[in-house]
C-alpha positions, -999 to 999 in steps of 0.1 A, spaced: 396 138 383 429 146 401 434 148 438 460 171 453 468 159 489 488 182 512 499 175 547 509 201 573 521 200 609 500 224 629 499 225 667 465 212 679 457 245 697 462 264 664 443 241 641 410 259 644 426 292 632 445 274 605 414 257 591 394 290 593 421 310 575 426 282 549 389 283 540 388 321 540 419 326 519 431 295 500 397 279 492 383 312 481 411 318 456 412 282 443 374 281 439 377 311 415 395 289 390 378 266 365 383 230 373 382 233 411 357 207 423 360 210 460 382 206 491 382 186 522 401 192 554 410 161 575 427 157 608 448 127 615 435 107 645 469 90 648 488 123 648 471 152 664 495 177 649 487 168 613 461 185 590 455 170 556 440 190 527 424 170 499 417 192 469 397 179 439 405 191 404 387 183 371 421 177 354 458 182 361 460 208 334 434 231 349 451 228 383 486 235 370 472 265 349 469 286 380 496 313 377 526 309 401 523 346 409 488 340 422 499 310 443 528 330 457 506 360 466 480 338 482 507 319 502 520 352 515 486 365 524 478 333 542 511 332 561 507 368 572 471 363 584 480 330 602 505 346 625 525 314 629 546 291 607 534 256 599 555 230 580 543 212 549 553 176 555 538 160 524 525 168 489 511 141 467 490 138 435 465 111 426 445 104 395 410 90 402 405 58 382 376 54 358 370 17 364 
C-alpha cells in the first residue's frame, strides 16, 4: 500500500467548507479509480490552519495511472466551488512496510 499525504493551509473558519467540498469532489473522483482504498482528513492540533489529507492507494502504479487531464479538471472544479484559494504546503509519499 502507498500513502499520499498532502498538507494545505486553510483558514479555520473555512475548513468545514473545504472538507465538505473535498469529500464531494475530490474523494468522489478518486474513488472511481481502481486501487483507491480510502481517505482520511486530519486537522493539525498544533497548527489550526493546517489540513492534512491521507490517501490510501493499493499501489503507486494505480495511483499514478490517473490521467493528468482528469486531475487538472477536478482541481479546477474544486477551486471554483471552494470560492477561496488555499495553499498546498506539503506533498509526500510513503510505502507501507510489510514487516
